[in-house]
C-alpha positions, -999 to +999 in steps of 0.1 A: +009+909-157+026+889-129+009+873-104+016+872-066+014+837-047-006+845-018+009+826+018-014+808+042-011+837+069-026+862+040-060+840+044-071+862+073-079+894+048-106+872+039-145+870+052-161+839+064-185+839+030-153+846+008-132+815+019-164+796+014-165+805-018-130+795-027-136+761-012-164+757-038-144+770-062-118+744-054-141+717-053-160+727-090-124+728-101-115+696-094-146+682-109-138+702-142-105+686-143-119+651-136-138+656-165-109+666-187-116+703-189-083+724-192-092+753-198-120+775-178-139+807-178-151+829-147-185+824-165-183+788-163-172+788-125-201+816-118-224+792-134-212+761-117-215+779-084-249+801-088-231+835-080-224+868-103-193+867-124-185+900-108-181+878-073-158+855-087-137+882-103-134+899-071-127+865-054-099+855-075-082+889-074-084+888-037-065+858-034-041+867-062-055+847-084-069+875-111-067+908-117-098+914-122-099+918-164-086+884-167-115+861-179-100+827-183-075+802-166-057+770-169-074+749-146-048+728-129-027+756-121-056+775-106-067+743-084-032+748-075-029+780-069-062+779-046-046+749-029-015+774-018-040+802-005-061+778+016-034+760+030-043+727+013-008+713+006-017+681+005+013+668+022-008+646+043-015+625+014+010+605-012+014+580-036+039+550-038+058+531-065+068+502-053+046+475-035+070+449-025+086+441+008+102+478+012+067+491+009+055+471+037+082+480+057+078+515+051+041+515+058+039+494+094+072+515+102+060+533+137+081+562+128+064+565+097+029+559+110+035+591+134+036+613+104-001+605+096+004+603+060-022+592+041-013+565+015-039+573-015-024+553-046+002+526-053+022+518-085+040+490-096+056+472-126+052+432-117+023+420-128+023+395-099+014+432-078-012+450-103-049+447-086-035+434-052-040+456-022-012+474-003-026+482+028-062+488+017-049+507-017-051+488-049-020+486-066-019+498-104+003+500-131+028+525-140+013+530-171-013+549-153+005+568-131+009+600-146-031+605-153-041+595-115-014+619-101-028+645-119-060+637-111-055+630-080-036+663-075-007+641-055+024+666-047+040+636-028+055+607-041+072+581-018+101+554-039+105+522-029+114+504-057+148+487-064+176+509-067+181+505-106+145+518-109+150+547-088+161+572-114+132+564-139+104+564-110+118+595-095+116+616-130+081+600-137+071+615-104+087+651-116+067+649-151+039+639-133+038+668-108+050+655-079+069+684-060+078+657-029+100+629-032+110+607-004+134+579-013+136+547+005+157+530-018+195+528-015+205+544-045+204+578-041+187+607-069+199+643-073+169+662-073+165+698-096+155+727-081+119+731-073+116+697-058+116+685-021+142+658-018+150+635+008+165+600+010+157+579+040+167+543+060+141+530+079+164+531+108+160+574+106+137+592+122+111+596+100+091+622+118+121+647+119+124+637+079+091+642+070+090+676+086+122+686+069+102+678+037+077+696+044+096+728+053+112+719+020+077+721+002+062+753+019+095+770+003+085+761-030+060+785-041+045+782-076+036+810-088+001+807-112+010+808-146 
């Protein structure tokens, strides 16, 4: 059966109790994901939340995540779907790849700061930068990029690498599930369909660029698989 992705405006059809339960389901699903679970049953969600299975069936059906019959779900797609339903686009959180001078220039740029983006993860390939901090965020080796992005359910990545690394980094982002790529390198990347992409200079109006990225992303509505 084809699933319909619910838009944020449709949340108004939920009563307060149902919305609260959906938020609790989302928190619980993130815990399942952190523990390495890839599949989850209606019964597991109900047991975790202390509600009847019929309530979970009904809530997920109303959120266009289930048909009232389906009892087993892939964890991460269900997380992403509920984030969409609840408006948790997470576009105010980002990871950055490349933690040198360009990264510092980006993070301290007043136009960038006006976007209100919270840097939650930083990655680099240089051994001398690993375990240092970039404005309070620990720099992690690129070997852990995919697992960290997936565990944190990040959708936005910032590229601040030398130009020769751009293509490989962008592809790593896409492979890890990043759907918004903001490239500050001088080398462009030709993003495939389904990816919100912007290349910017520090002299650009970054607030306007960010708004365009968010607009692009909100037109990308991944169906629950």
